[in-house]
C-alpha positions as CSV (number, residue, x, y, z in Angstrom):
1,X,107.1,62.4,118.3
2,X,107.8,66.0,119.1
3,X,106.3,68.7,116.7
4,X,107.4,71.8,116.0
5,X,106.4,71.9,112.7
6,X,103.4,74.8,112.7
7,X,101.2,76.6,114.7
8,X,97.9,74.8,113.7
9,X,98.7,71.1,114.0
10,X,97.0,70.9,117.5
11,X,93.0,71.7,117.6
12,X,91.2,74.0,119.4
13,X,92.1,75.9,123.0
14,X,89.9,74.3,125.2
15,X,87.6,77.2,125.7
16,X,87.0,77.5,122.1
17,X,85.8,73.6,122.3
18,X,83.3,74.6,125.3
19,X,81.6,77.2,123.8
20,X,81.0,75.0,120.2
21,X,80.0,72.2,122.7
22,X,77.9,74.4,124.6
23,X,75.9,76.5,122.2
24,X,75.9,73.1,119.9
25,X,72.4,72.7,120.1
26,X,71.1,76.3,120.1
27,X,68.7,76.9,116.2
28,X,71.0,79.8,115.2
29,X,70.1,81.7,111.8
30,X,73.0,80.9,108.8
31,X,75.9,82.6,107.0
32,X,77.4,85.0,109.6
33,X,73.9,86.5,110.7
34,X,73.8,85.2,113.8
35,X,74.5,86.1,117.3
36,X,77.6,84.4,118.0
37,X,79.0,86.1,115.0
38,X,77.5,89.7,115.4
39,X,79.0,89.6,119.5
40,X,82.3,88.6,118.6
41,X,82.5,91.7,115.8
42,X,81.6,94.0,117.9
43,X,84.6,92.6,120.7
44,X,86.8,92.7,117.5
45,X,86.1,96.3,116.7
46,X,86.1,96.8,120.5
47,X,89.4,95.4,121.1
48,X,91.0,97.4,117.6
49,X,89.2,100.4,118.8
50,X,87.0,101.0,115.8
51,X,83.8,101.6,116.5
52,X,82.6,101.9,112.9
53,X,84.7,99.3,110.7
54,X,83.4,96.6,109.2
55,X,84.4,93.2,109.8
56,X,83.9,89.7,108.1
57,X,84.4,85.9,109.7
58,X,85.9,84.0,106.9
59,X,87.5,80.0,107.6
60,X,91.4,80.8,105.7
61,X,93.9,82.9,104.8
62,X,94.6,82.1,101.1
63,X,90.4,82.7,100.5
64,X,90.6,85.4,102.5
65,X,93.6,86.8,100.7
66,X,92.1,86.5,97.1
67,X,89.0,87.4,97.9
68,X,89.9,91.0,99.5
69,X,93.0,91.1,96.4
70,X,89.9,90.0,93.8
71,X,88.1,92.7,95.1
72,X,89.6,95.8,95.7
73,X,91.6,95.6,92.5
74,X,90.4,96.9,89.2
75,X,90.8,94.3,86.5
76,X,94.2,95.9,85.0
77,X,95.7,96.3,88.4
78,X,98.4,93.7,90.4
79,X,99.2,93.7,94.1
80,X,102.8,94.7,95.3
81,X,105.0,92.1,97.5
82,X,108.2,91.0,98.6
83,X,109.5,88.1,96.8
84,X,109.3,86.3,99.8
85,X,105.6,87.3,100.8
86,X,103.0,84.8,101.0
87,X,101.1,85.1,98.3
88,X,103.8,85.3,95.5
89,X,105.4,81.7,97.1
90,X,102.9,79.5,99.3
91,X,100.0,80.3,97.8
92,X,100.2,78.0,94.8
93,X,98.8,80.9,92.4
94,X,95.6,81.7,94.1
95,X,95.7,85.5,93.2
96,X,97.1,85.0,89.5
97,X,94.2,82.4,89.0
98,X,91.8,85.3,90.2
99,X,93.1,87.5,87.2
100,X,95.5,89.8,89.1
101,X,99.5,89.6,88.8
102,X,101.4,89.5,91.9
103,X,104.2,92.8,91.0
104,X,107.1,91.2,93.3
105,X,109.9,93.7,95.5
106,X,113.0,92.7,97.1
107,X,112.8,91.1,100.3
108,X,114.8,92.2,103.5
109,X,114.0,90.0,105.9
110,X,110.8,89.3,104.8
111,X,110.3,92.9,104.6
112,X,109.3,95.6,102.3
113,X,111.1,98.5,101.6
114,X,108.6,101.7,101.7
115,X,111.7,103.9,99.9
116,X,111.9,101.0,97.2
117,X,107.9,100.8,96.7
118,X,107.8,104.4,96.2
119,X,110.7,104.1,94.0
120,X,108.7,102.2,92.0
121,X,105.5,103.5,92.0
122,X,107.3,106.4,91.0
123,X,108.8,105.5,88.2
124,X,105.9,102.7,87.2
125,X,104.0,106.3,86.8
126,X,106.3,108.1,84.8
127,X,106.9,105.3,82.2
128,X,105.3,106.7,79.2
129,X,104.6,103.4,78.1
130,X,102.4,102.3,81.1
131,X,98.7,102.0,79.6
132,X,100.8,98.2,78.5
133,X,101.7,97.2,81.8
134,X,100.2,96.2,84.5
135,X,99.2,98.8,87.3
136,X,100.5,98.0,91.0
137,X,96.9,99.0,92.8
138,X,97.6,97.7,96.1
139,X,100.3,96.7,98.7
140,X,100.4,93.8,100.7
141,X,102.5,92.5,103.5
142,X,102.3,89.9,106.3
143,X,102.9,90.8,110.4
144,X,104.8,89.1,111.4
145,X,106.5,88.2,107.8
146,X,107.5,84.5,106.5
147,X,110.4,85.0,107.9
148,X,108.6,85.9,111.6
149,X,110.0,89.6,111.4
150,X,108.1,92.6,112.4
151,X,107.8,96.1,110.6
152,X,108.3,98.8,112.9
153,X,106.2,101.7,113.8
154,X,108.1,103.6,111.7
155,X,108.5,101.3,109.0
156,X,104.5,100.2,108.7
157,X,103.7,103.8,109.3
158,X,106.0,104.9,106.2
159,X,104.8,102.0,103.9
160,X,101.2,103.4,105.0
161,X,102.7,107.3,104.1
162,X,103.3,105.9,100.1
163,X,100.0,103.6,100.1
164,X,97.9,107.2,100.9
165,X,100.5,109.5,98.2
166,X,100.1,107.0,95.8
167,X,96.1,107.0,96.2
168,X,96.7,102.5,97.0
169,X,95.4,100.8,99.9
170,X,97.7,98.9,102.3
171,X,96.3,95.4,103.1
172,X,98.3,93.3,105.3
173,X,97.9,89.5,106.1
174,X,97.7,88.6,109.8
175,X,97.7,85.2,109.4
176,X,100.1,85.0,113.3
177,X,99.3,88.9,114.0
178,X,98.4,87.6,118.1
179,X,102.4,86.6,117.5
180,X,103.3,89.8,116.1
181,X,101.3,91.7,118.8
182,X,102.9,90.0,121.3
183,X,106.4,89.9,120.7
184,X,108.7,91.3,123.5
185,X,110.1,93.5,120.4
186,X,106.6,95.0,119.1
187,X,106.0,98.9,119.3
188,X,102.0,98.9,118.5
189,X,98.6,98.0,120.2
190,X,96.1,96.5,118.6
191,X,94.2,100.1,117.5
192,X,97.8,101.6,116.2
193,X,98.4,98.9,114.2
194,X,94.9,98.9,113.7
195,X,94.8,102.7,111.6
196,X,98.4,102.3,109.8
197,X,96.6,99.8,107.4
198,X,93.5,100.3,105.0
199,X,92.5,96.1,105.5
200,X,93.8,93.6,107.2
201,X,93.1,89.7,108.9
202,X,93.2,88.9,112.3
203,X,94.4,85.4,112.2
204,X,92.7,82.4,114.2
205,X,93.6,79.7,112.2
206,X,97.2,78.8,113.9
207,X,96.2,81.2,116.8
208,X,93.9,79.0,119.0
209,X,91.1,78.3,116.3
210,X,90.0,75.3,114.7
211,X,89.4,77.1,111.7
212,X,88.7,81.1,110.6
213,X,90.0,84.3,109.9
214,X,88.5,87.6,110.8
215,X,89.0,90.2,108.0
216,X,88.9,94.2,109.2
217,X,88.3,97.1,107.0
218,X,88.8,99.5,110.2
219,X,87.0,102.8,108.4
220,X,83.8,100.9,107.4
221,X,84.6,101.2,104.2
222,X,84.6,97.1,102.0
223,X,83.8,97.2,99.1
224,X,79.5,97.0,98.1
225,X,77.9,94.4,98.2
226,X,81.0,92.3,99.8
227,X,78.4,89.7,101.4
228,X,78.4,88.9,97.8
229,X,81.2,88.5,96.9
230,X,82.2,86.5,99.8
231,X,79.2,84.2,98.4
232,X,81.1,84.4,94.8
233,X,84.4,83.1,95.7
234,X,82.3,80.2,98.3
235,X,83.8,82.0,101.2
236,X,80.0,81.9,103.3
237,X,79.9,79.2,105.1
238,X,76.1,78.1,105.7
239,X,77.4,77.5,109.4
240,X,78.9,80.6,109.8
241,X,78.3,80.3,113.9
242,X,81.2,78.0,113.8
243,X,83.6,80.7,112.9
244,X,81.5,83.1,115.6
245,X,81.5,81.3,118.9
246,X,85.8,81.1,117.8
247,X,86.1,84.2,117.8
248,X,84.0,85.2,120.4
249,X,85.8,83.3,122.8
250,X,89.3,84.4,121.3
251,X,88.5,88.1,122.7
252,X,87.0,87.2,125.6
253,X,89.3,88.1,128.9
254,X,92.2,88.9,126.5
255,X,92.2,84.8,125.5
256,X,94.3,86.0,121.7
257,X,96.3,88.0,123.4
258,X,97.3,86.0,126.2
259,X,97.8,82.9,124.2
260,X,99.6,84.5,121.7
261,X,101.8,85.7,124.5
262,X,102.3,82.0,125.5
263,X,103.8,80.7,122.1
264,X,106.0,84.2,122.1
265,X,107.6,82.8,125.9
266,X,108.0,79.3,123.8
267,X,109.7,81.1,121.1
268,X,112.4,83.0,123.3
269,X,112.9,79.6,125.2
270,X,113.3,77.6,121.8
271,X,115.7,80.2,120.6
272,X,117.8,80.2,123.6
273,X,118.5,76.3,123.5
274,X,119.0,76.8,120.1
275,X,121.8,79.5,120.6
276,X,123.6,77.3,124.0
277,X,123.9,74.3,121.6
278,X,126.0,76.5,119.6
279,X,123.6,77.0,116.3
280,X,123.6,79.4,113.8
281,X,120.3,81.9,113.6
282,X,119.2,81.6,109.7
283,X,116.7,84.5,110.7
284,X,116.8,86.8,114.3
285,X,113.3,86.2,114.6
286,X,111.4,87.8,117.0
287,X,108.1,85.8,117.5
288,X,107.3,82.3,117.2
289,X,109.1,81.0,114.4
290,X,112.3,80.5,114.4
291,X,115.0,79.7,112.0
292,X,118.1,77.9,112.5
293,X,121.3,76.8,110.0
294,X,121.6,72.9,110.4
295,X,123.9,70.1,108.4
296,X,122.0,67.7,106.1
297,X,123.1,64.6,108.5
298,X,121.8,66.7,111.7
299,X,118.6,67.0,110.0
300,X,118.4,63.5,108.7
301,X,118.9,62.4,112.1
302,X,117.4,64.9,114.1
303,X,113.9,64.4,111.6
304,X,113.8,60.7,113.2
305,X,113.0,61.7,116.7
306,X,111.4,65.6,115.8
307,X,108.6,67.4,113.5
308,X,110.2,70.4,111.4
309,X,110.0,72.4,108.4
310,X,112.6,72.9,105.7
311,X,113.2,76.0,104.7
312,X,115.9,76.3,102.1
313,X,119.3,75.5,101.2
314,X,121.8,77.5,102.7
315,X,124.7,75.9,100.9
316,X,126.4,72.3,99.6
317,X,126.1,70.8,103.0
318,X,123.6,72.7,105.0
319,X,120.2,73.8,105.3
320,X,117.7,76.4,107.0
321,X,115.1,74.8,109.0
322,X,111.9,76.0,110.9
323,X,111.0,75.5,114.6
324,X,107.8,77.1,114.9
325,X,106.3,77.5,118.6
326,X,102.0,78.1,119.0
327,X,99.0,78.7,121.5
328,X,99.9,75.2,122.9
329,X,103.8,74.4,122.4
330,X,104.2,73.0,126.2
331,X,107.7,73.8,128.0
332,X,108.4,69.6,128.6
333,X,108.2,70.0,124.6
334,X,111.2,72.1,124.8
335,X,112.9,70.3,127.4
336,X,112.6,67.0,125.5
337,X,114.0,68.8,122.5
338,X,117.0,69.8,124.1
339,X,118.3,66.0,125.2
340,X,117.7,65.7,121.2
341,X,120.1,68.4,120.4
């Protein structure tokens, strides 16, 4: 059976497995203090053009989001996100579970509008009753968004400027960051991207790693005792080497960017195929997540041979579905999909 269900259905890139096997019997210090982790962090800082950044290696996206948001917010603050944002929809209330409300604003193809964020902040601070309300203490976005769309350089710059004006951090969920940076429509390099936010993470789980995300504070201003906060959240692996080895490999010889570009090449081929077959696009995504509209009978028929994701109902007889390519997608799989379509 073919699968375009997600970008983490395979294990890990072969070079990562080679590194894990090669270093397996080395006796290394635990809790991320080993040489593999240190080397990975230095390579990540170099790729970002950040000499003084703070980098932390964590195991999963939801874990990272909850840790960052709960650590940076005061007890009476919440986080602004698009109504379609991952923390608002697909994290089972993990942010609320930590005691912080997600303040959802309208989504525009998955994105927040900087002007709407500014208006929301201005109205909140002008409200004489705001001491009885949840204070907006952070802005959260994902790059790419849940709909595979991208913020332009101008949009990201404007959003960051709004956050600076109101003295709150801009946090970017980069679970699929590699695929965003590799998009043919992308305007930003990784160093430019890193300077347009206050904290972000580089996703590994969905971009070639078994597990792992690299959290980056570009200005080197991670919260005090952040390692202790990581421990409190149950996010500190005793065998931190596992994540260190993976990111050390991903950031050697531009592997992270090479495999991300492959996923985009496959996504463009997939996109062209669906267009050729006459399918309607639910969203025009420039990244590795592609969304199409299908009638429900066709979905049921195709599902017998191909795995993909239901996204949402469009009308009485049609639904939006998601097909995802990854670092491991083969051209042969898309050719086979063509026969089924």
